[in-house]
C-alpha positions as CSV (number, residue, x, y, z in Angstrom):
1,X,101.6,99.8,88.1
2,X,101.1,99.5,84.3
3,X,99.7,102.8,83.3
4,X,98.6,103.9,79.9
5,X,98.6,107.6,79.2
6,X,96.4,108.8,76.1
7,X,96.9,112.3,74.7
8,X,96.8,114.3,71.4
9,X,100.5,114.9,71.1
10,X,103.7,114.7,73.1
11,X,107.1,116.6,73.1
12,X,109.5,117.1,71.3
13,X,106.9,117.2,68.4
14,X,104.2,118.9,70.4
15,X,104.8,121.2,73.5
16,X,101.5,122.6,74.5
17,X,100.2,122.8,78.1
18,X,98.5,119.6,78.0
19,X,101.2,117.7,76.1
20,X,104.0,118.9,78.5
21,X,102.0,117.9,81.6
22,X,101.5,114.3,80.3
23,X,105.1,114.3,79.4
24,X,106.2,115.2,83.1
25,X,103.6,112.8,84.4
26,X,105.0,109.8,82.3
27,X,108.6,110.7,83.5
28,X,107.3,111.0,87.3
29,X,105.5,107.8,87.1
30,X,108.4,106.0,85.3
31,X,111.0,107.3,87.6
32,X,109.2,105.7,90.5
33,X,109.0,102.3,88.9
34,X,105.6,102.2,87.0
35,X,105.4,100.7,83.6
36,X,104.3,103.6,81.5
37,X,103.1,103.5,77.9
38,X,101.9,106.7,75.9
39,X,99.2,106.5,73.1
40,X,99.7,109.8,71.3
41,X,98.2,111.7,68.3
42,X,100.4,113.7,66.0
43,X,99.8,116.9,64.0
44,X,101.9,115.4,61.2
45,X,99.7,114.2,58.2
46,X,100.7,111.2,56.6
47,X,99.2,109.8,53.0
48,X,98.2,106.7,54.5
49,X,97.6,105.8,58.2
50,X,100.8,105.2,60.2
51,X,101.6,103.9,63.5
52,X,104.8,104.5,64.9
53,X,106.7,103.2,68.1
54,X,109.1,105.8,69.9
55,X,111.6,105.2,72.8
56,X,113.0,107.8,75.1
57,X,116.4,106.9,74.0
58,X,116.0,107.5,70.2
59,X,113.2,110.0,69.9
60,X,113.3,112.1,73.0
61,X,110.0,111.3,74.3
62,X,109.2,110.8,78.1
63,X,108.0,107.4,78.0
64,X,107.6,104.4,75.2
65,X,105.0,106.1,73.0
66,X,102.9,104.8,70.2
67,X,102.3,107.5,67.9
68,X,99.6,107.6,65.2
69,X,99.5,109.6,62.1
70,X,96.2,110.2,60.4
71,X,95.6,110.1,56.8
72,X,92.1,111.9,56.4
73,X,92.2,115.4,55.5
74,X,92.0,118.4,57.9
75,X,91.4,115.9,60.8
76,X,91.8,118.6,63.6
77,X,88.2,119.8,62.5
78,X,85.5,119.3,65.2
79,X,83.6,117.0,62.8
80,X,86.8,114.8,62.0
81,X,87.4,113.7,65.4
82,X,86.0,110.5,65.2
83,X,88.1,107.9,63.3
84,X,87.5,104.2,63.5
85,X,91.0,103.5,62.1
86,X,92.7,105.1,65.2
87,X,90.4,103.1,67.4
88,X,91.5,100.0,65.8
89,X,95.2,101.1,66.4
90,X,94.3,102.0,69.9
91,X,92.5,98.5,70.5
92,X,95.6,96.9,69.3
93,X,97.9,99.1,71.9
94,X,95.5,98.3,74.7
95,X,96.2,94.6,74.0
96,X,99.8,94.7,73.4
97,X,100.5,96.9,76.6
98,X,97.8,95.5,78.7
99,X,97.6,98.5,81.1
100,X,95.8,98.2,84.6
101,X,94.5,101.5,84.2
102,X,94.2,104.0,81.3
103,X,94.4,107.9,82.0
104,X,92.8,109.7,78.9
105,X,93.7,113.5,78.5
106,X,92.1,114.3,75.0
107,X,90.5,113.1,71.8
108,X,91.7,115.6,69.3
109,X,93.8,114.0,66.5
110,X,92.8,110.7,67.9
111,X,89.2,109.6,67.9
112,X,86.0,109.9,70.0
113,X,86.0,106.3,71.4
114,X,88.9,106.2,73.8
115,X,87.3,105.8,77.2
116,X,84.5,103.5,75.9
117,X,87.0,101.3,74.0
118,X,89.1,100.6,77.1
119,X,86.4,100.0,79.4
120,X,85.1,97.5,76.8
121,X,88.3,95.6,77.7
122,X,87.5,96.0,81.3
123,X,90.3,98.4,82.0
124,X,89.5,101.3,84.7
125,X,89.6,104.8,83.0
126,X,90.6,107.9,84.5
127,X,89.5,111.0,82.3
128,X,91.1,114.5,82.6
129,X,89.2,117.4,81.3
130,X,91.8,120.0,80.5
131,X,89.6,122.4,78.4
132,X,86.0,123.1,77.0
133,X,86.4,120.8,74.0
134,X,84.0,118.2,75.2
135,X,81.2,120.6,75.1
136,X,82.0,122.7,72.0
137,X,82.7,122.3,68.4
138,X,84.9,125.4,68.4
139,X,86.8,124.0,71.4
140,X,86.7,127.4,73.4
141,X,82.8,128.2,73.6
142,X,83.9,131.7,71.9
143,X,81.8,132.5,69.0
144,X,83.0,133.9,65.5
145,X,81.8,137.4,67.0
146,X,84.3,136.7,70.0
147,X,81.0,136.5,72.4
148,X,81.2,133.7,74.9
149,X,78.7,130.7,74.7
150,X,76.9,129.7,77.9
151,X,74.2,127.2,76.6
152,X,74.3,123.5,76.2
153,X,75.7,122.1,72.7
154,X,72.8,121.0,70.4
155,X,72.1,121.3,66.6
156,X,70.1,124.4,67.3
157,X,72.8,126.1,69.5
158,X,75.6,125.2,67.3
159,X,74.2,125.2,63.6
160,X,75.1,128.8,62.9
161,X,78.4,128.8,65.0
162,X,80.2,125.4,64.2
163,X,82.9,125.8,61.5
164,X,81.8,124.4,58.2
165,X,82.7,124.2,54.5
166,X,80.9,125.9,51.9
167,X,79.3,122.9,50.6
168,X,78.0,121.9,53.8
169,X,74.4,122.5,54.7
170,X,72.5,122.7,57.9
171,X,71.1,118.9,57.7
172,X,75.0,117.8,57.7
173,X,76.1,120.2,60.2
174,X,73.1,119.2,62.5
175,X,73.9,115.4,62.2
176,X,77.7,116.1,63.0
177,X,76.8,118.2,65.9
178,X,74.6,115.4,67.2
179,X,77.2,112.8,66.8
180,X,79.9,115.0,68.2
181,X,77.8,115.8,71.5
182,X,76.5,112.1,72.0
183,X,80.1,110.7,71.7
184,X,81.8,113.0,74.1
185,X,78.7,112.9,76.3
186,X,79.0,109.3,76.5
187,X,82.8,109.3,76.9
188,X,82.6,111.5,80.0
189,X,79.9,109.2,81.5
190,X,81.8,106.0,80.9
191,X,85.0,107.2,82.7
192,X,85.6,105.5,86.1
193,X,86.8,108.9,87.4
194,X,86.6,112.5,85.9
195,X,89.5,114.9,87.0
196,X,89.3,118.5,86.4
197,X,91.6,121.2,87.2
198,X,89.2,123.3,89.2
199,X,85.7,122.3,90.4
200,X,84.0,125.2,88.6
201,X,85.5,124.0,85.3
202,X,84.2,120.7,85.6
203,X,80.7,121.7,86.9
204,X,80.2,123.9,83.9
205,X,80.9,121.0,81.4
206,X,78.9,118.4,83.3
207,X,76.0,120.9,83.2
208,X,76.6,121.7,79.6
209,X,76.6,118.0,78.8
210,X,73.5,117.3,81.2
211,X,75.5,114.8,83.2
212,X,75.4,114.2,86.9
213,X,79.1,112.8,87.4
214,X,81.3,113.0,90.6
215,X,84.3,115.2,89.8
216,X,87.9,115.1,91.2
217,X,89.3,118.6,91.4
218,X,93.1,118.5,90.9
219,X,95.1,121.3,89.8
220,X,98.3,120.7,87.8
221,X,101.6,121.1,89.3
222,X,102.9,124.6,89.1
223,X,106.4,124.6,90.2
224,X,107.8,126.8,87.5
225,X,105.9,129.8,88.5
226,X,107.2,129.0,92.0
227,X,110.9,129.8,90.9
228,X,110.2,133.4,89.6
229,X,111.4,136.1,91.6
230,X,109.1,138.9,92.5
231,X,109.0,142.0,90.1
232,X,110.6,145.1,90.8
233,X,108.0,148.0,90.8
234,X,109.2,151.0,89.3
235,X,106.7,153.3,90.6
236,X,106.4,151.9,94.1
237,X,104.8,154.2,96.6
238,X,103.9,156.7,93.9
239,X,100.8,157.7,91.7
240,X,101.4,157.1,88.0
241,X,102.2,160.2,85.6
242,X,103.1,160.7,81.8
243,X,106.8,161.0,83.2
244,X,106.5,157.9,85.5
245,X,103.8,155.5,84.0
246,X,102.3,152.3,85.6
247,X,104.1,149.5,84.1
248,X,101.8,146.6,83.2
249,X,102.7,143.2,81.9
250,X,100.9,141.1,79.4
251,X,102.4,137.6,78.4
252,X,101.2,134.7,76.4
253,X,100.4,133.7,73.0
254,X,99.5,136.6,71.1
255,X,96.1,135.2,69.7
256,X,93.1,137.3,69.5
257,X,91.5,135.0,72.2
258,X,94.0,136.0,74.8
259,X,92.7,139.6,74.8
260,X,95.7,141.8,74.4
261,X,93.4,144.1,72.0
262,X,91.1,144.7,75.3
263,X,94.2,145.7,77.2
264,X,95.2,148.1,74.2
265,X,91.7,149.5,74.0
266,X,91.5,150.2,77.7
267,X,94.9,151.9,77.6
268,X,93.5,154.2,75.0
269,X,90.3,154.8,77.0
270,X,92.3,155.9,80.3
271,X,92.0,159.5,81.4
272,X,95.6,159.9,80.1
273,X,96.9,156.9,78.3
274,X,100.4,158.1,78.8
275,X,100.1,156.9,82.4
276,X,100.4,153.3,81.4
277,X,103.2,151.6,79.8
278,X,102.3,148.3,78.3
279,X,104.8,145.5,78.3
280,X,104.1,142.4,76.0
281,X,105.9,139.2,76.1
282,X,104.8,136.6,73.6
283,X,104.5,135.9,69.7
284,X,101.8,136.2,67.3
285,X,100.6,133.1,65.4
286,X,101.6,134.9,62.0
287,X,103.4,138.1,61.1
288,X,100.2,139.8,59.8
289,X,98.5,139.2,63.3
290,X,101.6,140.8,64.9
291,X,101.9,143.7,62.7
292,X,98.0,144.2,63.3
293,X,98.6,144.4,67.0
294,X,101.3,146.9,66.5
295,X,99.4,149.0,64.4
296,X,96.6,149.1,67.1
297,X,99.4,150.0,69.7
298,X,100.4,153.0,67.7
299,X,100.7,156.3,69.4
300,X,100.8,154.8,73.0
301,X,103.4,153.4,75.2
302,X,103.8,149.7,74.3
303,X,106.7,147.6,74.1
304,X,106.8,144.2,72.6
305,X,109.4,142.0,74.0
306,X,109.0,139.0,71.6
307,X,109.2,135.4,72.3
308,X,109.8,134.5,76.0
309,X,109.9,131.5,78.5
310,X,108.2,131.9,82.0
311,X,111.6,132.2,83.5
312,X,112.3,135.4,81.3
313,X,109.7,137.2,83.7
314,X,111.6,136.7,86.8
315,X,112.4,139.9,88.4
316,X,111.0,142.0,85.7
317,X,110.3,145.8,86.5
318,X,106.4,146.0,86.4
319,X,103.9,147.2,88.7
320,X,100.8,145.1,87.8
321,X,100.0,142.2,85.5
322,X,96.8,142.1,83.2
323,X,95.1,138.8,82.1
324,X,92.3,140.0,79.8
325,X,91.8,136.6,78.2
326,X,88.4,136.0,76.2
327,X,88.7,132.1,77.1
328,X,87.1,130.5,80.2
329,X,90.4,129.1,81.2
330,X,90.5,125.7,82.9
331,X,93.2,126.6,85.5
332,X,95.7,129.1,84.0
333,X,99.4,128.9,84.4
334,X,99.4,132.4,83.4
335,X,97.7,133.5,86.7
336,X,100.4,131.5,88.5
337,X,103.0,133.3,86.7
338,X,101.4,136.7,87.3
339,X,100.9,135.7,91.2
340,X,104.5,134.9,91.5
341,X,105.6,138.2,90.3
342,X,103.9,139.5,93.6
343,X,102.0,142.3,91.9
344,X,98.3,143.1,91.5
345,X,96.8,141.2,88.9
346,X,93.7,142.5,86.7
347,X,91.8,139.7,85.2
348,X,88.8,138.7,83.0
349,X,85.9,137.6,85.1
350,X,85.6,134.3,83.7
351,X,86.3,130.4,84.1
352,X,89.2,129.6,86.4
353,X,90.2,133.3,86.9
354,X,87.0,133.7,88.5
355,X,87.3,130.3,90.3
356,X,90.8,130.9,91.9
357,X,90.6,134.7,92.6
358,X,91.9,135.9,95.9
359,X,92.2,139.7,96.9
360,X,95.3,139.5,94.7
361,X,93.1,139.9,91.9
362,X,90.6,142.4,90.7
363,X,88.1,141.0,88.2
364,X,86.6,142.8,85.5
365,X,83.7,141.8,82.9
366,X,85.1,139.9,79.9
367,X,86.0,142.0,77.1
368,X,84.9,145.1,78.8
369,X,87.7,147.6,77.7
370,X,86.0,150.6,79.6
371,X,85.7,148.7,82.9
372,X,89.6,147.6,82.6
373,X,90.3,151.3,82.1
374,X,88.5,152.3,85.0
375,X,90.5,149.6,86.9
376,X,93.7,150.7,85.4
377,X,93.0,154.6,86.4
378,X,92.3,153.4,89.9
379,X,95.5,151.5,90.4
380,X,97.4,154.2,88.7
381,X,95.9,156.8,91.2
382,X,96.5,154.8,94.4
383,X,99.8,153.1,95.7
384,X,98.3,152.1,98.8
385,X,95.8,149.9,97.0
386,X,98.5,148.4,94.9
387,X,100.6,147.4,98.1
388,X,97.6,145.8,99.7
389,X,96.7,143.8,96.6
390,X,100.6,142.8,96.2
391,X,100.4,141.5,100.0
392,X,97.1,139.6,99.6
393,X,97.3,135.8,99.4
394,X,98.0,134.4,95.8
395,X,95.7,131.7,94.2
396,X,96.7,128.3,95.8
397,X,99.1,125.8,93.8
398,X,100.4,122.6,94.4
399,X,103.7,120.9,93.9
400,X,104.7,118.0,91.6
401,X,104.9,115.7,94.5
402,X,101.5,116.8,95.8
403,X,99.8,116.3,92.4
404,X,101.3,112.9,92.1
405,X,100.1,111.8,95.5
406,X,96.7,113.1,94.9
407,X,96.5,111.4,91.5
408,X,97.6,108.1,93.2
409,X,94.5,108.1,95.4
410,X,92.5,108.9,92.2
411,X,94.1,106.0,90.6
412,X,93.4,103.6,93.4
413,X,89.8,104.6,93.8
414,X,89.2,104.0,90.1
415,X,90.8,100.6,90.1
416,X,88.7,99.6,93.0
417,X,85.5,101.1,91.8
418,X,85.7,99.4,88.1
419,X,83.9,96.1,87.7
420,X,85.2,92.8,86.3
421,X,86.7,92.6,82.9
422,X,84.3,92.5,80.0
423,X,84.8,90.3,77.2
424,X,86.7,92.1,74.6
425,X,85.1,92.8,71.1
426,X,87.3,91.1,68.6
427,X,88.7,93.4,65.8
428,X,86.3,91.8,63.4
429,X,83.4,93.4,65.3
430,X,81.0,94.2,63.0
431,X,80.2,97.5,64.3
432,X,83.6,98.7,64.1
433,X,84.1,97.2,60.7
434,X,80.9,99.1,59.5
435,X,82.1,102.4,61.0
436,X,85.5,101.8,59.1
437,X,83.7,101.5,55.9
438,X,81.5,104.4,56.2
439,X,84.5,106.5,57.4
440,X,86.5,105.6,54.2
441,X,83.4,106.4,52.0
442,X,83.1,109.7,53.7
443,X,86.6,110.6,53.1
444,X,86.3,109.6,49.3
445,X,83.5,111.8,49.1
446,X,85.1,114.7,50.9
447,X,88.0,114.6,48.9
448,X,86.1,114.8,45.8
449,X,84.2,118.0,47.2
450,X,87.5,119.6,48.2
451,X,89.2,118.7,44.6
452,X,85.9,120.5,43.1
453,X,86.8,123.4,45.6
454,X,90.3,123.8,44.4
455,X,91.8,122.2,47.7
456,X,94.1,119.8,45.7
457,X,96.7,122.5,46.0
458,X,96.6,122.1,49.9
459,X,97.0,118.4,50.0
460,X,99.8,118.7,47.2
461,X,101.5,121.2,49.7
462,X,101.3,118.7,52.6
463,X,102.7,116.0,50.6
464,X,105.7,118.3,49.4
465,X,106.4,119.1,53.1
466,X,106.2,115.5,54.1
467,X,108.8,114.8,51.5
468,X,111.0,117.6,52.5
469,X,111.1,116.2,56.1
470,X,112.2,112.6,55.0
């Protein structure tokens, strides 16, 4: 089968979870004989729109890849997702490759007309909802005050939360929110099949978007976690003490949304904080954030182990793992890794951590350091409970082979359910041409506003870094 994969970035340039998942999928499909092509975004700004064709042999991508570079300023912002110039390049890729099926994985760095553009060519489209982006201008539904948003997106709900420039008033934000929500609601509704990593994740998005869509729950393959050796519990069979503390693992990106501060605050609130030793694997997004976390940990038993790979956790000496994330994770590879260590897991009562819970986990209310402290004290006191949780079933996972077999079934159903090919809209489609002109006019106005705000230095720095790369 000729399969087109659409994603916001690919290794070796971008190596996030979704990017790596798509790269692995491209490799697996190509290895079994499918004809695979990838349409990818890029984080690299260019002074002019650019389309680059990459090959596995010369560029290290998993499959032949057409990568688009956007030239509009600050294109990763929520109100800059739509880009008709990218849509035109995407339509050209569809017509060049002629896929029998397209699998869309994200809109960021690309545009919000990916599903509908392929459907206009009569191509069945499988859409994977890897995160909460389709229902939130802030991507994660976490507000500036770090509270979690549970309401449907709308101008009223998002007006005082969506990121904006100083010169943007409520009228512009309301119009942008309306366009953002209508575009992504229409994209999800237009898909031949909607795939979600957990059913709860998909049902929440569908509810927020006000859609009644059939969901295909398919977990990503999690074989790397299965290769981890069980942890060595330093105080197995004993209650914790200041001399022999309960050893707690936290691992992941040290961004504030991952909740390390909640764990550090919980440690400080324990009856005797010396009974807990926190081991932190991961790096902060910038040095200042790392220093701030170290300052918050001062006076307590906290070890920062620095950057890590998942395999670095194999066989570590810890008694429990804590996942205090502030995000509603859609699946959580971190949960798989924690479970593979064979230790009790304390986790936020939110998103996939709640969806996938077993007796291996004890949940606590999101961001509630007091509740987490109580759970830590209870585990520190009770080795029998730690043993029982360690022996309980881990959250279910699937192998890469199982994932691909299930995806094959979804692809087959999507192809059989799609109607006959529609007449493709020509590149001279007046609607697309009008959107391109309006887009360019908006960019010209934005550039002038940014210049008046003193942002020309930022653009000059982008150009300087691009020149250094060349």
